[in-house]
VOPAGU-2260 file (C-alpha; in pm, 1 decimal, decimal comma):
REM VOPAGU-2260
SITE   aa  ch    i         X         Y         Z
SITE  UNK   A    0    3603,8     294,0     860,4
SITE  UNK   A    1    3309,8      93,8     723,7
SITE  UNK   A    2    3054,6     -63,6     958,6
SITE  UNK   A    3    3058,3    -442,3     983,6
SITE  UNK   A    4    2679,0    -471,9    1014,4
SITE  UNK   A    5    2442,0    -406,6     726,3
SITE  UNK   A    6    2126,7    -244,8     860,6
SITE  UNK   A    7    1810,3    -144,1     679,1
SITE  UNK   A    8    1810,9     234,6     655,8
SITE  UNK   A    9    2187,1     246,2     719,2
SITE  UNK   A   10    2364,9     575,6     664,8
SITE  UNK   A   11    2674,4     483,9     463,8
SITE  UNK   A   12    2536,8     697,5     181,9
SITE  UNK   A   13    2488,9     997,4     409,4
SITE  UNK   A   14    2850,0    1040,3     517,3
SITE  UNK   A   15    2947,1    1065,1     148,4
SITE  UNK   A   16    2687,4    1335,3      78,2
SITE  UNK   A   17    2819,0    1691,1      48,0
SITE  UNK   A   18    2516,4    1827,1     232,1
SITE  UNK   A   19    2607,2    1630,5     544,7
SITE  UNK   A   20    2850,8    1794,8     780,2
SITE  UNK   A   21    2906,5    1726,3    1147,6
SITE  UNK   A   22    2970,8    2026,2    1372,5
SITE  UNK   A   23    3264,0    2032,0    1610,5
SITE  UNK   A   24    3185,0    1924,0    1964,6
SITE  UNK   A   25    3379,7    1889,5    2288,4
SITE  UNK   A   26    3162,7    1638,2    2474,5
SITE  UNK   A   27    3032,0    1293,8    2394,3
SITE  UNK   A   28    2902,3    1153,0    2068,1
SITE  UNK   A   29    2557,8    1005,6    2140,6
SITE  UNK   A   30    2363,1     779,4    1904,5
SITE  UNK   A   31    2034,5     630,7    2035,4
SITE  UNK   A   32    1942,4     438,0    1715,9
SITE  UNK   A   33    2274,7     266,3    1651,2
SITE  UNK   A   34    2185,3      17,5    1376,5
SITE  UNK   A   35    2492,1     -31,2    1158,4
SITE  UNK   A   36    2675,1     260,6    1318,4
SITE  UNK   A   37    2801,9     414,9     993,1
SITE  UNK   A   38    2818,7     767,8    1131,5
SITE  UNK   A   39    2981,8     654,2    1456,7
SITE  UNK   A   40    3259,5     470,5    1274,0
SITE  UNK   A   41    3305,4     769,7    1045,0
SITE  UNK   A   42    3343,9    1008,0    1339,3
SITE  UNK   A   43    3547,5     766,7    1557,4
SITE  UNK   A   44    3494,3     988,0    1866,7
SITE  UNK   A   45    3703,5     980,3    2182,0
SITE  UNK   A   46    3394,2     930,5    2394,4
SITE  UNK   A   47    3058,6     787,5    2289,0
SITE  UNK   A   48    2727,7     657,2    2420,3
SITE  UNK   A   49    2572,7     413,6    2173,7
SITE  UNK   A   50    2236,5     249,9    2224,8
SITE  UNK   A   51    1963,4      61,6    2046,0
SITE  UNK   A   52    1637,8    -102,2    2151,1
SITE  UNK   A   53    1760,4    -425,0    1985,7
SITE  UNK   A   54    1949,1    -602,2    2264,8
SITE  UNK   A   55    2086,6    -868,5    2027,8
SITE  UNK   A   56    2243,4    -597,1    1812,5
SITE  UNK   A   57    2411,6    -433,2    2111,3
SITE  UNK   A   58    2544,1    -773,1    2220,9
SITE  UNK   A   59    2722,3    -808,7    1885,5
SITE  UNK   A   60    2900,6    -476,4    1932,6
SITE  UNK   A   61    3001,7    -576,5    2284,6
SITE  UNK   A   62    3136,8    -909,5    2161,6
SITE  UNK   A   63    3344,5    -750,7    1884,9
SITE  UNK   A   64    3480,1    -495,8    2130,6
SITE  UNK   A   65    3571,2    -762,6    2386,5
SITE  UNK   A   66    3719,3   -1033,3    2159,3
SITE  UNK   A   67    3701,9    -965,3    1786,0
SITE  UNK   A   68    3937,6   -1253,1    1703,8
SITE  UNK   A   69    3700,0   -1520,5    1836,1
SITE  UNK   A   70    3404,8   -1362,6    1656,4
SITE  UNK   A   71    3594,8   -1349,4    1327,7
SITE  UNK   A   72    3721,8   -1706,6    1361,5
SITE  UNK   A   73    3369,0   -1835,9    1415,9
SITE  UNK   A   74    3241,2   -1634,4    1121,6
SITE  UNK   A   75    3506,3   -1789,3     897,2
SITE  UNK   A   76    3380,3   -2135,4     994,9
SITE  UNK   A   77    3031,9   -2030,8     890,7
SITE  UNK   A   78    3164,3   -1906,4     556,7
SITE  UNK   A   79    3299,1   -2254,8     482,2
SITE  UNK   A   80    2970,1   -2419,3     577,6
SITE  UNK   A   81    2735,5   -2173,3     411,9
SITE  UNK   A   82    2459,2   -2314,2     193,7
SITE  UNK   A   83    2081,4   -2305,5     199,2
SITE  UNK   A   84    2043,9   -2596,6     442,4
SITE  UNK   A   85    2309,7   -2458,5     674,4
SITE  UNK   A   86    2146,2   -2113,7     675,0
SITE  UNK   A   87    1810,9   -2245,7     793,5
SITE  UNK   A   88    1974,4   -2479,4    1043,9
SITE  UNK   A   89    2175,6   -2187,6    1183,7
SITE  UNK   A   90    1871,3   -1962,3    1189,9
SITE  UNK   A   91    1695,9   -2201,8    1427,2
SITE  UNK   A   92    2005,5   -2292,1    1631,7
SITE  UNK   A   93    2047,8   -2149,4    1982,3
SITE  UNK   A   94    2405,6   -2040,0    2042,9
SITE  UNK   A   95    2524,3   -2030,4    2402,9
SITE  UNK   A   96    2843,5   -1822,8    2412,0
SITE  UNK   A   97    2884,2   -1452,1    2348,7
SITE  UNK   A   98    3122,4   -1481,0    2054,6
SITE  UNK   A   99    2922,5   -1754,2    1876,3
SITE  UNK   A  100    2600,6   -1556,9    1923,7
SITE  UNK   A  101    2769,8   -1254,0    1768,9
SITE  UNK   A  102    2903,8   -1458,6    1477,6
SITE  UNK   A  103    2561,7   -1611,1    1420,9
SITE  UNK   A  104    2402,7   -1265,7    1413,7
SITE  UNK   A  105    2658,4   -1142,4    1161,2
SITE  UNK   A  106    2628,9   -1456,3     947,7
SITE  UNK   A  107    2251,3   -1423,3     924,4
SITE  UNK   A  108    2279,6   -1047,9     870,7
SITE  UNK   A  109    2512,7   -1096,6     575,5
SITE  UNK   A  110    2330,2   -1384,0     407,2
SITE  UNK   A  111    1962,5   -1314,9     476,7
SITE  UNK   A  112    1726,0   -1132,0     243,0
SITE  UNK   A  113    1833,2    -769,2     200,7
SITE  UNK   A  114    2008,4    -753,1     538,9
SITE  UNK   A  115    1668,8    -724,8     707,8
SITE  UNK   A  116    1630,8    -789,8    1080,0
SITE  UNK   A  117    1284,1    -917,8    1165,3
SITE  UNK   A  118    1144,4   -1137,2    1441,3
SITE  UNK   A  119     819,6   -1333,4    1461,1
SITE  UNK   A  120     573,2   -1307,0    1750,3
SITE  UNK   A  121     785,0   -1552,9    1948,4
SITE  UNK   A  122    1091,9   -1332,7    1916,0
SITE  UNK   A  123    1268,5   -1563,3    1669,1
SITE  UNK   A  124    1461,9   -1426,1    1370,3
SITE  UNK   A  125    1260,3   -1535,0    1066,1
SITE  UNK   A  126    1406,0   -1367,0     756,3
SITE  UNK   A  127    1457,0   -1604,1     460,6
SITE  UNK   A  128    1791,9   -1663,3     294,2
SITE  UNK   A  129    1907,4   -1403,8      45,7
SITE  UNK   A  130    2110,9   -1426,9    -273,1
SITE  UNK   A  131    2448,0   -1320,0    -132,6
SITE  UNK   A  132    2693,2   -1593,8     -43,2
SITE  UNK   A  133    2988,9   -1395,9      87,7
SITE  UNK   A  134    3017,4   -1404,1     465,8
SITE  UNK   A  135    3369,4   -1268,0     508,5
SITE  UNK   A  136    3409,7    -937,1     326,7
SITE  UNK   A  137    3738,1    -814,3     171,6
SITE  UNK   A  138    3718,6    -489,7     368,8
SITE  UNK   A  139    3631,9    -645,6     704,9
SITE  UNK   A  140    3845,1    -497,7     979,5
SITE  UNK   A  141    3712,6    -625,8    1308,5
SITE  UNK   A  142    4029,0    -521,3    1486,8
SITE  UNK   A  143    3981,9    -155,6    1390,9
SITE  UNK   A  144    3612,1    -174,4    1480,4
SITE  UNK   A  145    3700,7    -319,0    1819,4
SITE  UNK   A  146    3946,8     -35,6    1884,2
SITE  UNK   A  147    3688,0     226,6    1789,7
SITE  UNK   A  148    3436,3      69,8    2028,7
SITE  UNK   A  149    3674,7      75,5    2326,2
SITE  UNK   A  150    3577,5     436,4    2395,4
SITE  UNK   A  151    3204,2     370,6    2372,5
SITE  UNK   A  152    2941,5     287,6    2629,8
SITE  UNK   A  153    2705,2      32,3    2472,5
SITE  UNK   A  154    2352,1      18,3    2609,6
SITE  UNK   A  155    2039,2    -174,2    2509,4
SITE  UNK   A  156    1757,5      64,9    2592,6
SITE  UNK   A  157    1484,8     295,6    2466,2
SITE  UNK   A  158    1597,6     611,1    2288,0
SITE  UNK   A  159    1440,8     832,1    2555,7
SITE  UNK   A  160    1676,8     694,6    2821,2
SITE  UNK   A  161    1979,1     780,0    2607,5
SITE  UNK   A  162    1859,9    1122,7    2498,2
SITE  UNK   A  163    1789,9    1218,2    2859,5
SITE  UNK   A  164    2165,8    1232,5    2932,2
SITE  UNK   A  165    2253,7    1460,0    2637,4
SITE  UNK   A  166    2371,5    1799,9    2753,1
SITE  UNK   A  167    2585,8    2098,7    2654,9
SITE  UNK   A  168    2895,0    1993,1    2460,4
SITE  UNK   A  169    2745,2    1664,2    2338,5
SITE  UNK   A  170    2667,8    1580,5    1976,2
SITE  UNK   A  171    2362,4    1362,7    1916,3
SITE  UNK   A  172    2299,8    1183,0    1587,5
SITE  UNK   A  173    1945,6    1052,2    1541,6
SITE  UNK   A  174    1832,8     812,5    1271,7
SITE  UNK   A  175    1492,4     679,4    1382,8
SITE  UNK   A  176    1302,3     417,1    1183,3
SITE  UNK   A  177    1087,0     594,6     926,1
SITE  UNK   A  178     720,8     526,2     984,1
SITE  UNK   A  179     536,2     744,5     734,9
SITE  UNK   A  180     450,5     643,6     379,9
SITE  UNK   A  181     688,0     877,5     202,4
SITE  UNK   A  182     781,3     835,3    -163,6
SITE  UNK   A  183     801,0     465,5    -253,1
SITE  UNK   A  184     949,9     322,3      64,5
SITE  UNK   A  185     840,2     -43,4      74,9
SITE  UNK   A  186     973,8     -80,0     427,2
SITE  UNK   A  187     694,8     123,2     587,1
SITE  UNK   A  188     466,6    -149,5     724,7
SITE  UNK   A  189     754,6    -324,8     898,6
SITE  UNK   A  190     877,9      -0,5    1055,4
SITE  UNK   A  191     534,0      89,8    1187,8
SITE  UNK   A  192     554,5    -212,0    1417,0
SITE  UNK   A  193     891,2     -96,7    1548,0
SITE  UNK   A  194     843,5     278,2    1572,2
SITE  UNK   A  195     492,9     418,4    1596,8
SITE  UNK   A  196     369,5     771,2    1541,7
SITE  UNK   A  197     346,8     805,3    1918,8
SITE  UNK   A  198     719,4     724,9    1929,2
SITE  UNK   A  199     782,4    1001,3    1675,7
SITE  UNK   A  200     603,4    1250,5    1899,3
SITE  UNK   A  201     797,1    1126,1    2200,7
SITE  UNK   A  202    1121,1    1164,9    2005,2
SITE  UNK   A  203    1031,5    1523,9    1911,5
SITE  UNK   A  204     977,6    1604,8    2278,2
SITE  UNK   A  205    1313,2    1448,4    2370,5
SITE  UNK   A  206    1489,0    1643,8    2093,1
SITE  UNK   A  207    1337,5    1968,6    2215,6
SITE  UNK   A  208    1445,3    1897,2    2573,8
SITE  UNK   A  209    1801,2    1797,6    2478,1
SITE  UNK   A  210    1834,0    2106,9    2260,7
SITE  UNK   A  211    1728,8    2327,6    2551,6
SITE  UNK   A  212    2001,9    2164,8    2761,8
SITE  UNK   A  213    2256,5    2274,0    2501,5
SITE  UNK   A  214    2319,9    1952,4    2309,1
SITE  UNK   A  215    2386,7    1973,3    1934,5
SITE  UNK   A  216    2152,8    1743,4    1743,1
SITE  UNK   A  217    2154,4    1611,2    1387,4
SITE  UNK   A  218    1861,2    1400,5    1273,9
SITE  UNK   A  219    1754,6    1224,3     956,7
SITE  UNK   A  220    1387,6    1147,7     916,5
SITE  UNK   A  221    1122,2    1088,2     653,8
SITE  UNK   A  222    1069,5    1373,6     409,1
SITE  UNK   A  223     698,6    1383,4     472,2
SITE  UNK   A  224     457,8    1663,2     561,9
SITE  UNK   A  225     364,9    1499,2     890,8
SITE  UNK   A  226     730,2    1498,6    1000,5
SITE  UNK   A  227     791,7    1853,5     879,3
SITE  UNK   A  228     482,2    1970,6    1066,1
SITE  UNK   A  229     589,0    1784,2    1379,0
SITE  UNK   A  230     923,6    1966,9    1388,2
SITE  UNK   A  231     806,2    2300,4    1246,8
SITE  UNK   A  232     854,1    2481,8    1577,4
SITE  UNK   A  233    1215,3    2360,5    1599,9
SITE  UNK   A  234    1330,4    2429,1    1244,2
SITE  UNK   A  235    1314,3    2333,6     878,8
SITE  UNK   A  236    1510,7    2046,4     723,5
SITE  UNK   A  237    1748,3    2025,3     432,0
SITE  UNK   A  238    1610,7    1777,0     178,8
SITE  UNK   A  239    1863,6    1519,0      59,6
SITE  UNK   A  240    1817,2    1292,6    -240,1
SITE  UNK   A  241    1942,1     935,5    -234,2
SITE  UNK   A  242    1895,8     600,4    -406,7
SITE  UNK   A  243    1662,7     366,4    -219,4
SITE  UNK   A  244    1733,0      -7,8    -210,2
SITE  UNK   A  245    1502,3    -101,1      77,3
SITE  UNK   A  246    1200,4    -219,7    -114,8
SITE  UNK   A  247    1181,1    -587,5    -197,6
SITE  UNK   A  248    1058,4    -503,7    -545,4
SITE  UNK   A  249    1311,9    -366,3    -790,6
SITE  UNK   A  250    1030,1    -166,4    -948,7
SITE  UNK   A  251     986,9      21,7    -619,3
SITE  UNK   A  252    1352,2     117,2    -593,6
SITE  UNK   A  253    1492,0     443,6    -720,4
SITE  UNK   A  254    1553,6     801,1    -611,4
SITE  UNK   A  255    1395,0     907,1    -284,3
SITE  UNK   A  256    1447,3    1191,1     -42,3
SITE  UNK   A  257    1511,2    1226,9     329,1
SITE  UNK   A  258    1491,2    1520,1     568,6
SITE  UNK   A  259    1810,5    1630,0     745,5
SITE  UNK   A  260    1760,9    1842,8    1056,0
SITE  UNK   A  261    2020,4    2034,0    1256,4
SITE  UNK   A  262    1909,9    2160,9    1596,7
């Protein structure tokens, strides 16, 4: 099942990579950096705890789970109205109901520049319009996504709160924002505001603690010496090659690598 949210650094490519394999587990599937949820939808677990620091993102998942039909109907209205003027009017509009807020988030996500989520200092979404005009996708299946989310606890919180509950039998998938200048990733400066080096150290400590409690952990991170050194006492990563499309400049796009850890 494909995710219905496009998220910078999303892991659709990872689940198709032969080097990526999820171990069997008997407990909960836990994902503290939910984003687009590609791995969650691929696994479709019987029990899950999904969280993200972005409260607006979590609200979209809750809305689709609760009433996907109303979200989809509103999104179809936006498809009919989509144009440059409508985009900027919608970007500044304050929606009041749960399903219209979710549809607005998805509309902006699908038509903004490169699927980027960014807020200004006032907390307002400020990404310019992109080149894509399709709001409703041929492979959208909000009903199936809603069913998959019925077995999930959705929480807007810091990753440390979520990782603190991971224990023996649980499988944790971690995909933190990459904050080091590795390869030609043009997304670095934006990520540094979201996830600092101090956060990376805090994450390492949480991973070590969860591993000691018996949780199985899979993590993707930047393939950079600082990250490899940070996790050296816990293990070495597999290096996976992929095509990067994050940079705003086509000249900066191309093959890059990421580190895949299994703890």
